[in-house]
N, CA, C and O atoms as CSV, one atom per row, in Angstrom:
chain,resi,resn,atom,element,x,y,z
A,1,MET,N,N,49.530,27.123,119.100
A,1,MET,CA,C,48.717,27.843,117.811
A,1,MET,C,C,47.067,27.928,118.663
A,1,MET,O,O,46.451,27.144,119.385
A,2,PRO,N,N,46.811,29.229,118.158
A,2,PRO,CA,C,45.252,29.578,119.095
A,2,PRO,C,C,44.314,28.384,118.385
A,2,PRO,O,O,44.517,27.617,117.444
A,3,ALA,N,N,43.309,28.579,119.201
A,3,ALA,CA,C,42.304,27.481,118.782
A,3,ALA,C,C,41.270,28.062,117.811
A,3,ALA,O,O,40.159,28.471,118.146
A,4,SER,N,N,41.769,28.051,116.570
A,4,SER,CA,C,41.091,28.485,115.435
A,4,SER,C,C,41.284,27.517,114.070
A,4,SER,O,O,42.225,26.727,114.155
A,5,ALA,N,N,40.551,27.487,112.898
A,5,ALA,CA,C,40.892,26.671,111.828
A,5,ALA,C,C,42.235,26.618,111.607
A,5,ALA,O,O,42.919,27.559,112.010
A,6,SER,N,N,42.853,25.510,110.927
A,6,SER,CA,C,44.229,25.400,110.664
A,6,SER,C,C,44.385,26.153,109.356
A,6,SER,O,O,43.516,26.344,108.506
A,7,LEU,N,N,45.738,26.572,109.350
A,7,LEU,CA,C,46.060,27.378,108.041
A,7,LEU,C,C,46.614,26.354,107.033
A,7,LEU,O,O,46.695,26.603,105.830
A,8,CYS,N,N,47.021,25.093,107.637
A,8,CYS,CA,C,47.437,23.806,106.780
A,8,CYS,C,C,46.651,23.755,105.666
A,8,CYS,O,O,45.447,24.008,105.711
A,9,GLY,N,N,47.286,23.420,104.577
A,9,GLY,CA,C,46.394,22.968,103.276
A,9,GLY,C,C,47.086,23.456,102.014
A,9,GLY,O,O,48.176,24.023,101.940
A,10,THR,N,N,46.343,23.168,101.147
A,10,THR,CA,C,46.839,23.735,99.552
A,10,THR,C,C,45.801,24.750,99.221
A,10,THR,O,O,44.608,24.449,99.235
A,11,TRP,N,N,46.199,25.879,98.939
A,11,TRP,CA,C,45.142,27.019,98.557
A,11,TRP,C,C,45.396,27.748,97.208
A,11,TRP,O,O,46.516,28.014,96.773
A,12,ASP,N,N,44.280,28.022,96.634
A,12,ASP,CA,C,44.449,28.453,95.293
A,12,ASP,C,C,43.955,29.997,95.397
A,12,ASP,O,O,42.918,30.230,96.018
A,13,ILE,N,N,44.772,31.174,94.725
A,13,ILE,CA,C,44.257,32.267,94.992
A,13,ILE,C,C,42.715,32.733,94.146
A,13,ILE,O,O,42.336,32.234,93.087
A,14,ILE,N,N,42.141,33.580,94.767
A,14,ILE,CA,C,40.861,33.802,94.111
A,14,ILE,C,C,41.046,35.497,94.192
A,14,ILE,O,O,40.372,35.840,93.221
A,15,SER,N,N,41.404,36.341,94.603
A,15,SER,CA,C,41.553,37.480,94.728
A,15,SER,C,C,42.853,38.314,94.823
A,15,SER,O,O,43.685,37.691,95.483
A,16,ASN,N,N,43.237,39.315,94.461
A,16,ASN,CA,C,44.748,39.994,94.750
A,16,ASN,C,C,44.787,41.249,94.557
A,16,ASN,O,O,45.390,41.673,93.572
A,17,GLU,N,N,44.217,42.040,95.363
A,17,GLU,CA,C,44.064,43.488,95.605
A,17,GLU,C,C,45.163,44.150,95.698
A,17,GLU,O,O,45.851,43.749,96.636
A,18,ASN,N,N,45.751,45.259,94.934
A,18,ASN,CA,C,46.739,46.010,95.102
A,18,ASN,C,C,48.238,45.465,95.060
A,18,ASN,O,O,49.179,46.058,95.588
A,19,PHE,N,N,48.335,44.311,94.395
A,19,PHE,CA,C,49.442,43.628,94.084
A,19,PHE,C,C,50.617,44.591,93.555
A,19,PHE,O,O,51.770,44.575,93.987
A,20,GLU,N,N,50.106,45.459,92.511
A,20,GLU,CA,C,51.100,46.132,91.579
A,20,GLU,C,C,51.425,47.050,92.672
A,20,GLU,O,O,52.644,47.204,92.747
A,21,GLY,N,N,50.781,47.701,93.530
A,21,GLY,CA,C,51.563,48.860,94.311
A,21,GLY,C,C,52.513,48.391,95.329
A,21,GLY,O,O,53.413,49.124,95.737
A,22,TYR,N,N,52.298,46.907,95.853
A,22,TYR,CA,C,53.058,46.151,96.909
A,22,TYR,C,C,54.394,46.063,96.026
A,22,TYR,O,O,55.463,46.498,96.454
A,23,MET,N,N,54.277,45.543,94.922
A,23,MET,CA,C,55.456,45.358,93.996
A,23,MET,C,C,56.386,46.679,94.250
A,23,MET,O,O,57.467,46.753,94.836
A,24,ILE,N,N,55.616,47.686,93.622
A,24,ILE,CA,C,56.463,48.995,93.384
A,24,ILE,C,C,57.144,49.358,94.863
A,24,ILE,O,O,58.307,49.749,94.961
A,25,ALA,N,N,56.292,49.182,95.948
A,25,ALA,CA,C,57.099,49.533,97.144
A,25,ALA,C,C,58.287,48.718,97.602
A,25,ALA,O,O,59.134,49.083,98.418
A,26,LEU,N,N,58.230,47.525,96.943
A,26,LEU,CA,C,59.233,46.381,97.077
A,26,LEU,C,C,60.576,46.871,96.264
A,26,LEU,O,O,61.718,46.657,96.669
A,27,GLY,N,N,60.275,47.503,95.155
A,27,GLY,CA,C,61.300,48.207,94.338
A,27,GLY,C,C,61.729,46.788,93.109
A,27,GLY,O,O,62.878,46.577,92.723
A,28,ILE,N,N,60.640,46.063,92.724
A,28,ILE,CA,C,60.670,45.239,91.883
A,28,ILE,C,C,60.547,45.858,90.527
A,28,ILE,O,O,59.859,46.871,90.402
A,29,SER,N,N,61.148,45.340,89.526
A,29,SER,CA,C,61.516,46.012,88.164
A,29,SER,C,C,59.874,45.880,87.490
A,29,SER,O,O,59.011,45.082,87.856
A,30,PRO,N,N,59.776,46.774,86.557
A,30,PRO,CA,C,58.501,46.908,85.927
A,30,PRO,C,C,58.237,45.501,85.118
A,30,PRO,O,O,57.094,45.053,85.205
A,31,CYS,N,N,59.139,44.811,84.386
A,31,CYS,CA,C,59.195,43.713,83.531
A,31,CYS,C,C,58.799,42.591,84.495
A,31,CYS,O,O,58.019,41.782,83.994
A,32,VAL,N,N,59.141,42.368,85.704
A,32,VAL,CA,C,58.967,41.508,86.646
A,32,VAL,C,C,57.461,41.614,87.036
A,32,VAL,O,O,56.623,40.712,87.007
A,33,GLN,N,N,57.309,42.865,87.391
A,33,GLN,CA,C,55.789,43.020,87.681
A,33,GLN,C,C,54.788,42.661,86.772
A,33,GLN,O,O,53.797,42.055,87.182
A,34,LYS,N,N,54.916,42.956,85.582
A,34,LYS,CA,C,54.071,42.546,84.446
A,34,LYS,C,C,53.779,41.091,84.601
A,34,LYS,O,O,52.603,40.742,84.708
A,35,VAL,N,N,54.615,40.324,84.619
A,35,VAL,CA,C,54.464,38.890,84.814
A,35,VAL,C,C,53.911,38.613,86.049
A,35,VAL,O,O,52.833,38.021,86.098
A,36,ALA,N,N,54.531,38.977,87.132
A,36,ALA,CA,C,53.937,38.531,88.570
A,36,ALA,C,C,52.276,38.678,88.716
A,36,ALA,O,O,51.517,37.907,89.304
A,37,ALA,N,N,51.924,40.007,87.939
A,37,ALA,CA,C,50.456,40.392,87.946
A,37,ALA,C,C,49.606,39.389,87.337
A,37,ALA,O,O,48.409,39.400,87.623
A,38,LYS,N,N,50.152,38.364,86.387
A,38,LYS,CA,C,49.409,37.754,85.825
A,38,LYS,C,C,49.308,36.056,86.431
A,38,LYS,O,O,48.598,35.119,86.069
A,39,LEU,N,N,50.273,36.164,87.410
A,39,LEU,CA,C,50.417,34.754,88.133
A,39,LEU,C,C,49.013,34.197,88.769
A,39,LEU,O,O,48.120,34.869,89.285
A,40,LYS,N,N,49.058,33.096,88.626
A,40,LYS,CA,C,47.787,32.331,89.662
A,40,LYS,C,C,48.591,31.475,90.423
A,40,LYS,O,O,49.075,30.434,89.977
A,41,LEU,N,N,48.779,31.987,91.823
A,41,LEU,CA,C,49.355,31.467,92.937
A,41,LEU,C,C,48.691,30.513,93.644
A,41,LEU,O,O,47.468,30.443,93.764
A,42,LYS,N,N,49.641,29.652,94.193
A,42,LYS,CA,C,49.035,28.598,94.964
A,42,LYS,C,C,49.879,28.716,96.421
A,42,LYS,O,O,51.082,28.977,96.440
A,43,LYS,N,N,49.189,28.519,97.471
A,43,LYS,CA,C,49.717,28.369,98.802
A,43,LYS,C,C,50.091,26.964,99.251
A,43,LYS,O,O,49.168,26.188,99.006
A,44,VAL,N,N,50.891,26.515,99.692
A,44,VAL,CA,C,51.039,25.316,100.464
A,44,VAL,C,C,51.109,25.173,101.722
A,44,VAL,O,O,52.222,24.686,101.921
A,45,ILE,N,N,50.534,25.319,102.787
A,45,ILE,CA,C,51.295,25.519,104.196
A,45,ILE,C,C,51.221,24.082,104.980
A,45,ILE,O,O,50.317,23.248,104.922
A,46,GLU,N,N,52.214,24.047,105.591
A,46,GLU,CA,C,52.534,22.704,106.556
A,46,GLU,C,C,53.197,22.880,107.779
A,46,GLU,O,O,54.106,23.691,107.958
A,47,GLN,N,N,52.709,22.066,108.675
A,47,GLN,CA,C,53.087,22.283,109.909
A,47,GLN,C,C,53.661,21.081,110.484
A,47,GLN,O,O,52.936,20.087,110.459
A,48,GLN,N,N,54.955,20.955,111.059
A,48,GLN,CA,C,55.616,19.893,111.435
A,48,GLN,C,C,56.201,20.153,112.954
A,48,GLN,O,O,57.291,20.676,113.187
A,49,ASN,N,N,55.373,19.741,113.825
A,49,ASN,CA,C,55.728,20.368,115.411
A,49,ASN,C,C,55.482,21.548,115.664
A,49,ASN,O,O,54.372,22.063,115.803
A,50,ASP,N,N,56.793,22.165,115.754
A,50,ASP,CA,C,56.550,23.990,115.850
A,50,ASP,C,C,56.924,24.345,114.956
A,50,ASP,O,O,57.070,25.567,114.938
A,51,GLN,N,N,57.253,23.712,113.884
A,51,GLN,CA,C,58.156,24.606,112.506
A,51,GLN,C,C,56.860,24.495,111.520
A,51,GLN,O,O,56.162,23.485,111.438
A,52,PHE,N,N,56.690,25.500,110.907
A,52,PHE,CA,C,55.798,25.973,109.816
A,52,PHE,C,C,56.758,25.933,108.587
A,52,PHE,O,O,57.919,26.340,108.629
A,53,ILE,N,N,56.064,25.325,107.335
A,53,ILE,CA,C,56.562,25.396,105.843
A,53,ILE,C,C,55.299,26.317,105.016
A,53,ILE,O,O,54.093,26.071,104.998
A,54,VAL,N,N,55.983,27.357,104.409
A,54,VAL,CA,C,55.059,28.076,103.519
A,54,VAL,C,C,55.411,28.318,102.417
A,54,VAL,O,O,56.201,29.218,102.130
A,55,LYS,N,N,54.792,27.431,101.505
A,55,LYS,CA,C,55.216,27.606,100.013
A,55,LYS,C,C,54.310,28.662,99.111
A,55,LYS,O,O,53.082,28.581,99.147
A,56,THR,N,N,54.949,29.607,98.341
A,56,THR,CA,C,53.989,30.364,97.436
A,56,THR,C,C,54.652,29.593,96.128
A,56,THR,O,O,55.868,29.445,96.005
A,57,LEU,N,N,53.792,29.179,95.285
A,57,LEU,CA,C,54.195,28.527,94.210
A,57,LEU,C,C,53.300,29.079,92.998
A,57,LEU,O,O,52.136,29.468,93.099
A,58,SER,N,N,54.103,29.033,91.793
A,58,SER,CA,C,53.280,29.532,90.227
A,58,SER,C,C,54.433,29.123,89.491
A,58,SER,O,O,55.537,28.837,89.954
A,59,PHE,N,N,53.990,29.125,88.050
A,59,PHE,CA,C,54.868,28.741,87.022
A,59,PHE,C,C,56.072,29.473,86.805
A,59,PHE,O,O,57.015,29.094,86.110
A,60,PHE,N,N,55.982,30.599,87.470
A,60,PHE,CA,C,57.099,31.487,87.060
A,60,PHE,C,C,58.231,31.480,88.100
A,60,PHE,O,O,59.367,31.389,87.635
A,61,ARG,N,N,58.110,31.557,89.347
A,61,ARG,CA,C,58.632,31.402,90.724
A,61,ARG,C,C,58.024,30.638,91.873
A,61,ARG,O,O,56.820,30.653,92.133
A,62,ASN,N,N,58.840,30.041,92.468
A,62,ASN,CA,C,58.163,29.420,93.802
A,62,ASN,C,C,59.305,30.353,95.036
A,62,ASN,O,O,60.447,30.798,94.924
A,63,TYR,N,N,58.643,30.340,95.783
A,63,TYR,CA,C,59.095,30.842,97.236
A,63,TYR,C,C,58.847,29.877,98.493
A,63,TYR,O,O,57.746,29.343,98.627
A,64,ILE,N,N,59.736,29.691,99.280
A,64,ILE,CA,C,59.574,28.754,100.319
A,64,ILE,C,C,60.073,29.115,101.389
A,64,ILE,O,O,61.296,29.239,101.314
A,65,ILE,N,N,59.533,29.392,102.601
A,65,ILE,CA,C,59.761,30.145,103.805
A,65,ILE,C,C,59.460,29.040,105.017
A,65,ILE,O,O,58.351,28.526,105.164
A,66,SER,N,N,60.548,28.768,105.816
A,66,SER,CA,C,60.350,27.811,107.042
A,66,SER,C,C,60.867,28.336,108.265
A,66,SER,O,O,62.076,28.544,108.369
A,67,PHE,N,N,59.925,28.617,109.380
A,67,PHE,CA,C,60.239,29.081,110.353
A,67,PHE,C,C,59.554,28.527,111.736
A,67,PHE,O,O,58.686,27.679,111.530
A,68,ARG,N,N,59.716,28.753,112.671
A,68,ARG,CA,C,59.396,28.871,114.074
A,68,ARG,C,C,58.752,29.769,114.787
A,68,ARG,O,O,59.385,30.766,115.133
A,69,VAL,N,N,57.573,29.654,115.113
A,69,VAL,CA,C,56.817,31.065,115.946
A,69,VAL,C,C,57.579,31.423,116.902
A,69,VAL,O,O,58.197,30.588,117.563
A,70,ASP,N,N,57.667,32.954,117.165
A,70,ASP,CA,C,58.254,33.278,118.084
A,70,ASP,C,C,59.690,33.116,118.168
A,70,ASP,O,O,60.254,33.204,119.258
A,71,HIS,N,N,60.375,32.867,117.007
A,71,HIS,CA,C,61.708,32.743,117.145
A,71,HIS,C,C,62.369,33.540,115.682
A,71,HIS,O,O,62.124,33.208,114.523
A,72,GLU,N,N,63.134,34.506,116.069
A,72,GLU,CA,C,63.477,35.393,114.914
A,72,GLU,C,C,64.686,34.568,114.033
A,72,GLU,O,O,65.466,33.721,114.468
A,73,PHE,N,N,64.585,35.056,112.774
A,73,PHE,CA,C,65.523,34.206,111.952
A,73,PHE,C,C,65.914,35.156,110.667
A,73,PHE,O,O,65.294,36.167,110.337
A,74,GLU,N,N,67.006,34.649,110.050
A,74,GLU,CA,C,67.497,35.744,108.978
A,74,GLU,C,C,66.741,35.033,107.835
A,74,GLU,O,O,66.581,33.815,107.904
A,75,GLU,N,N,66.274,35.732,106.800
A,75,GLU,CA,C,65.587,35.708,105.805
A,75,GLU,C,C,66.009,36.104,104.467
A,75,GLU,O,O,66.460,37.231,104.668
A,76,PHE,N,N,66.124,35.879,103.331
A,76,PHE,CA,C,66.656,36.047,101.961
A,76,PHE,C,C,65.630,36.105,101.101
A,76,PHE,O,O,65.616,35.164,100.307
A,77,THR,N,N,64.604,37.037,100.965
A,77,THR,CA,C,63.908,36.895,99.889
A,77,THR,C,C,64.155,36.720,98.446
A,77,THR,O,O,63.681,37.482,97.604
A,78,GLN,N,N,64.883,35.733,98.178
A,78,GLN,CA,C,65.449,35.402,96.669
A,78,GLN,C,C,64.217,35.047,95.808
A,78,GLN,O,O,63.308,34.261,96.072
A,79,GLY,N,N,64.363,35.635,94.973
A,79,GLY,CA,C,63.151,35.633,93.691
A,79,GLY,C,C,61.837,36.439,93.903
A,79,GLY,O,O,60.867,36.399,93.146
A,80,LEU,N,N,61.951,37.227,95.120
A,80,LEU,CA,C,60.895,38.023,95.148
A,80,LEU,C,C,61.550,39.583,95.038
A,80,LEU,O,O,61.464,40.191,93.971
A,81,ASP,N,N,62.274,40.244,96.333
A,81,ASP,CA,C,63.040,41.243,95.983
A,81,ASP,C,C,64.553,41.180,96.389
A,81,ASP,O,O,65.429,42.041,96.310
A,82,ASN,N,N,64.582,40.025,96.801
A,82,ASN,CA,C,66.109,39.525,96.900
A,82,ASN,C,C,66.850,40.650,98.022
A,82,ASN,O,O,67.825,41.369,97.804
A,83,ARG,N,N,66.160,40.551,99.087
A,83,ARG,CA,C,66.697,41.394,100.336
A,83,ARG,C,C,66.810,40.430,101.464
A,83,ARG,O,O,65.984,39.527,101.593
A,84,HIS,N,N,67.900,40.606,102.362
A,84,HIS,CA,C,67.944,40.005,103.840
A,84,HIS,C,C,67.490,40.970,104.749
A,84,HIS,O,O,67.826,42.122,105.022
A,85,VAL,N,N,66.506,40.070,105.202
A,85,VAL,CA,C,65.614,40.617,106.448
A,85,VAL,C,C,65.863,39.664,107.595
A,85,VAL,O,O,66.483,38.601,107.553
A,86,LYS,N,N,65.233,40.267,108.688
A,86,LYS,CA,C,65.146,39.557,109.893
A,86,LYS,C,C,63.775,39.751,110.286
A,86,LYS,O,O,63.080,40.742,110.507
A,87,SER,N,N,63.561,38.255,110.309
A,87,SER,CA,C,61.745,37.919,110.468
A,87,SER,C,C,61.574,37.218,111.857
A,87,SER,O,O,62.268,36.399,112.459
A,88,LEU,N,N,60.293,37.895,112.165
A,88,LEU,CA,C,59.863,37.222,113.309
A,88,LEU,C,C,58.210,36.923,113.225
A,88,LEU,O,O,57.356,37.804,113.128
A,89,VAL,N,N,58.016,35.812,113.270
A,89,VAL,CA,C,56.585,35.049,113.145
A,89,VAL,C,C,55.606,34.938,114.359
A,89,VAL,O,O,55.763,33.886,114.979
A,90,SER,N,N,54.768,35.651,114.783
A,90,SER,CA,C,54.082,35.480,116.132
A,90,SER,C,C,52.458,35.272,115.789
A,90,SER,O,O,51.852,35.761,114.835
A,91,TRP,N,N,51.964,34.463,116.771
A,91,TRP,CA,C,50.483,34.665,116.869
A,91,TRP,C,C,49.761,36.141,117.520
A,91,TRP,O,O,49.949,36.633,118.633
A,92,GLN,N,N,49.101,36.512,116.680
A,92,GLN,CA,C,48.311,37.798,117.263
A,92,GLN,C,C,46.815,37.690,117.441
A,92,GLN,O,O,46.121,38.474,116.795
A,93,GLY,N,N,46.312,36.928,118.134
A,93,GLY,CA,C,45.014,36.260,117.978
A,93,GLY,C,C,44.807,35.141,117.117
A,93,GLY,O,O,45.349,34.073,117.404
A,94,ASN,N,N,44.086,35.245,116.090
A,94,ASN,CA,C,44.054,34.286,115.145
A,94,ASN,C,C,44.947,34.538,113.973
A,94,ASN,O,O,44.941,33.694,113.078
A,95,LYS,N,N,45.620,35.459,113.875
A,95,LYS,CA,C,46.316,35.701,112.589
A,95,LYS,C,C,47.881,35.262,113.006
A,95,LYS,O,O,48.351,35.544,114.109
A,96,LEU,N,N,48.527,34.627,112.105
A,96,LEU,CA,C,50.029,34.518,112.071
A,96,LEU,C,C,50.793,35.686,111.423
A,96,LEU,O,O,50.990,35.698,110.208
A,97,VAL,N,N,51.137,36.472,112.073
A,97,VAL,CA,C,51.894,37.782,111.558
A,97,VAL,C,C,53.538,37.502,111.632
A,97,VAL,O,O,54.225,36.926,112.475
A,98,CYS,N,N,53.835,38.112,110.473
A,98,CYS,CA,C,55.418,38.115,110.339
A,98,CYS,C,C,56.020,39.850,110.155
A,98,CYS,O,O,55.638,40.515,109.193
A,99,GLU,N,N,56.810,40.328,111.013
A,99,GLU,CA,C,57.294,41.511,110.814
A,99,GLU,C,C,58.597,41.348,110.352
A,99,GLU,O,O,59.320,40.564,110.967
A,100,GLN,N,N,59.093,42.029,109.244
A,100,GLN,CA,C,60.588,41.811,108.722
A,100,GLN,C,C,61.027,43.242,108.945
A,100,GLN,O,O,60.405,44.305,108.948
A,101,ARG,N,N,62.411,42.899,109.147
A,101,ARG,CA,C,63.383,44.272,109.567
A,101,ARG,C,C,64.410,44.262,108.487
A,101,ARG,O,O,65.110,43.268,108.293
A,102,GLY,N,N,64.519,45.422,107.736
A,102,GLY,CA,C,65.680,45.477,107.166
A,102,GLY,C,C,65.590,46.590,106.186
A,102,GLY,O,O,64.997,47.583,106.606
A,103,GLU,N,N,66.055,46.643,104.960
A,103,GLU,CA,C,66.138,48.147,103.916
A,103,GLU,C,C,64.928,48.644,104.074
A,103,GLU,O,O,64.838,49.777,104.545
A,104,LYS,N,N,63.664,47.871,103.697
A,104,LYS,CA,C,62.351,48.169,103.427
A,104,LYS,C,C,61.757,48.514,104.950
A,104,LYS,O,O,62.054,47.791,105.901
A,105,LYS,N,N,60.915,49.651,105.095
A,105,LYS,CA,C,60.343,50.004,106.335
A,105,LYS,C,C,58.786,49.616,106.260
A,105,LYS,O,O,58.027,49.929,105.343
A,106,ASN,N,N,58.439,48.820,107.488
A,106,ASN,CA,C,56.907,48.846,107.916
A,106,ASN,C,C,56.666,47.637,106.923
A,106,ASN,O,O,55.850,47.748,106.007
A,107,ARG,N,N,57.328,46.588,107.107
A,107,ARG,CA,C,57.426,45.284,105.848
A,107,ARG,C,C,56.856,44.128,106.671
A,107,ARG,O,O,57.306,43.975,107.807
A,108,GLY,N,N,55.933,43.317,106.225
A,108,GLY,CA,C,55.615,41.989,106.836
A,108,GLY,C,C,54.427,41.256,105.910
A,108,GLY,O,O,54.255,41.443,104.706
A,109,TRP,N,N,53.777,40.518,106.641
A,109,TRP,CA,C,52.529,39.929,106.140
A,109,TRP,C,C,51.657,39.099,107.564
A,109,TRP,O,O,52.067,38.873,108.702
A,110,SER,N,N,50.547,38.845,107.018
A,110,SER,CA,C,49.583,38.363,108.194
A,110,SER,C,C,48.741,37.168,107.220
A,110,SER,O,O,48.412,37.387,106.054
A,111,HIS,N,N,48.507,36.046,107.857
A,111,HIS,CA,C,47.952,34.950,107.321
A,111,HIS,C,C,46.767,34.669,108.500
A,111,HIS,O,O,47.019,34.737,109.703
A,112,TRP,N,N,45.425,34.342,107.945
A,112,TRP,CA,C,44.390,33.970,108.823
A,112,TRP,C,C,43.426,33.404,108.204
A,112,TRP,O,O,43.203,33.789,107.056
A,113,ILE,N,N,42.619,32.374,108.767
A,113,ILE,CA,C,41.098,32.015,108.109
A,113,ILE,C,C,40.166,32.697,108.320
A,113,ILE,O,O,40.031,33.150,109.457
A,114,GLU,N,N,39.228,32.995,107.317
A,114,GLU,CA,C,38.077,33.460,107.744
A,114,GLU,C,C,36.806,32.979,106.677
A,114,GLU,O,O,37.167,33.023,105.501
A,115,ASP,N,N,35.780,32.654,106.827
A,115,ASP,CA,C,34.773,32.034,106.161
A,115,ASP,C,C,35.443,31.197,105.282
A,115,ASP,O,O,35.414,31.452,104.078
A,116,ASP,N,N,36.227,29.940,105.841
A,116,ASP,CA,C,36.857,28.734,104.990
A,116,ASP,C,C,37.689,29.325,103.818
A,116,ASP,O,O,37.791,28.728,102.746
A,117,LYS,N,N,38.287,30.538,104.069
A,117,LYS,CA,C,39.143,31.212,102.998
A,117,LYS,C,C,40.623,31.683,103.919
A,117,LYS,O,O,40.585,32.226,105.023
A,118,LEU,N,N,41.709,31.375,103.268
A,118,LEU,CA,C,43.038,31.881,103.701
A,118,LEU,C,C,43.015,33.257,103.298
A,118,LEU,O,O,42.754,33.623,102.152
A,119,HIS,N,N,43.295,34.021,104.268
A,119,HIS,CA,C,43.504,35.582,103.937
A,119,HIS,C,C,44.996,35.873,104.014
A,119,HIS,O,O,45.719,35.370,104.875
A,120,LEU,N,N,45.414,36.696,103.089
A,120,LEU,CA,C,47.017,36.989,103.344
A,120,LEU,C,C,46.986,38.686,103.023
A,120,LEU,O,O,46.449,39.284,102.091
A,121,GLU,N,N,47.672,39.133,104.018
A,121,GLU,CA,C,47.762,40.668,103.693
A,121,GLU,C,C,49.181,40.820,103.697
A,121,GLU,O,O,49.720,40.471,104.747
A,122,LEU,N,N,49.987,41.286,102.717
A,122,LEU,CA,C,51.363,41.859,102.621
A,122,LEU,C,C,51.309,43.280,102.478
A,122,LEU,O,O,50.524,43.857,101.725
A,123,TYR,N,N,52.319,43.945,103.356
A,123,TYR,CA,C,52.503,45.157,103.451
A,123,TYR,C,C,53.909,45.641,103.643
A,123,TYR,O,O,54.724,45.055,104.356
A,124,CYS,N,N,54.162,46.782,102.946
A,124,CYS,CA,C,55.621,47.382,102.985
A,124,CYS,C,C,55.442,48.659,102.515
A,124,CYS,O,O,54.723,48.883,101.541
A,125,GLU,N,N,56.211,49.787,103.300
A,125,GLU,CA,C,56.120,50.989,103.041
A,125,GLU,C,C,54.900,51.731,102.873
A,125,GLU,O,O,55.068,52.737,102.184
A,126,GLY,N,N,53.544,51.528,103.348
A,126,GLY,CA,C,52.540,52.231,103.251
A,126,GLY,C,C,51.573,51.294,102.196
A,126,GLY,O,O,50.344,51.349,102.174
A,127,GLU,N,N,52.240,50.608,101.512
A,127,GLU,CA,C,51.119,49.978,100.679
A,127,GLU,C,C,50.850,48.371,101.185
A,127,GLU,O,O,51.669,47.619,101.713
A,128,LEU,N,N,49.430,48.100,100.848
A,128,LEU,CA,C,49.116,47.037,101.406
A,128,LEU,C,C,48.454,46.299,100.210
A,128,LEU,O,O,47.709,46.833,99.388
A,129,CYS,N,N,48.878,44.835,100.232
A,129,CYS,CA,C,48.337,43.856,99.099
A,129,CYS,C,C,47.475,42.938,99.672
A,129,CYS,O,O,48.021,42.221,100.510
A,130,LYS,N,N,46.045,42.694,99.442
A,130,LYS,CA,C,45.239,41.839,100.245
A,130,LYS,C,C,45.179,40.542,99.081
A,130,LYS,O,O,45.116,40.745,97.869
A,131,GLN,N,N,45.207,39.382,99.626
A,131,GLN,CA,C,44.802,38.292,98.863
A,131,GLN,C,C,44.045,37.414,99.578
A,131,GLN,O,O,44.089,37.333,100.806
A,132,VAL,N,N,43.345,36.744,98.861
A,132,VAL,CA,C,42.399,35.605,99.311
A,132,VAL,C,C,42.525,34.333,98.450
A,132,VAL,O,O,42.624,34.397,97.225
A,133,PHE,N,N,42.518,33.271,99.080
A,133,PHE,CA,C,42.793,31.959,98.687
A,133,PHE,C,C,41.539,30.954,98.976
A,133,PHE,O,O,41.036,31.048,100.096
A,134,LYS,N,N,41.127,30.239,98.294
A,134,LYS,CA,C,40.363,29.423,98.732
A,134,LYS,C,C,40.926,27.602,98.848
A,134,LYS,O,O,41.852,27.227,98.130
A,135,LYS,N,N,40.439,26.921,99.531
A,135,LYS,CA,C,41.023,25.396,99.678
A,135,LYS,C,C,41.029,24.740,98.411
A,135,LYS,O,O,40.011,24.706,97.720
A,136,ASN,N,N,42.150,24.195,98.041
A,136,ASN,CA,C,41.966,23.285,96.745
A,136,ASN,C,C,41.291,22.042,96.861
A,136,ASN,O,O,41.525,21.263,97.785
A,137,GLY,N,N,40.473,21.825,95.976
A,137,GLY,CA,C,39.481,20.996,95.870
A,137,GLY,C,C,39.761,19.516,95.951
A,137,GLY,O,O,38.866,18.746,96.299
A,138,ASN,N,N,41.090,19.046,95.613
A,138,ASN,CA,C,41.659,17.950,95.480
A,138,ASN,C,C,42.362,17.437,96.995
A,138,ASN,O,O,43.062,16.426,97.049
A,139,GLN,N,N,42.101,18.185,98.050
A,139,GLN,CA,C,42.466,17.708,99.311
A,139,GLN,C,C,41.327,16.656,99.974
A,139,GLN,O,O,41.519,16.158,101.083
C-alpha cells in the first residue's frame, strides 16, 4: 500500500454528485433509482493482510466486496445492477482503482483520502458519480 492515509474505517456520506446519471448508465430501474437517491450510505473499509473488504451499507441494501490488490477476480454486482464482471483493483498513486470488464463499457471506481475525507468516484459509460465521506465520529 502506498505511504498515504489509510482507507480503513467507517465513513458516512456527506455528498453524492451525479448518482442518478451513474444509475441510469448502469440500467437501474427508475423505481430503484428513486429509493437509492435518498439513501444515506455508510462505507466500512477493512484490511486483513493483503485482503480488502469494502462494505457499502444502507437501510435498503448492503453490498460487500472482498479482493486482493493486483489479483483479477469474478464479481457479481448483486443488489446493484446484478451483472457479472471481471474486476481488477490496483494502486495508482494514492488511489485504490478498480477496473470492471463486462457488459457495460468503461466501468469502475476509485477510492482515495484527501483532506481527511474518503473520496469515491464511480464511473460507467461516460457517467461519473463523485461521493465524499467523512470518518464516523464513533471510532
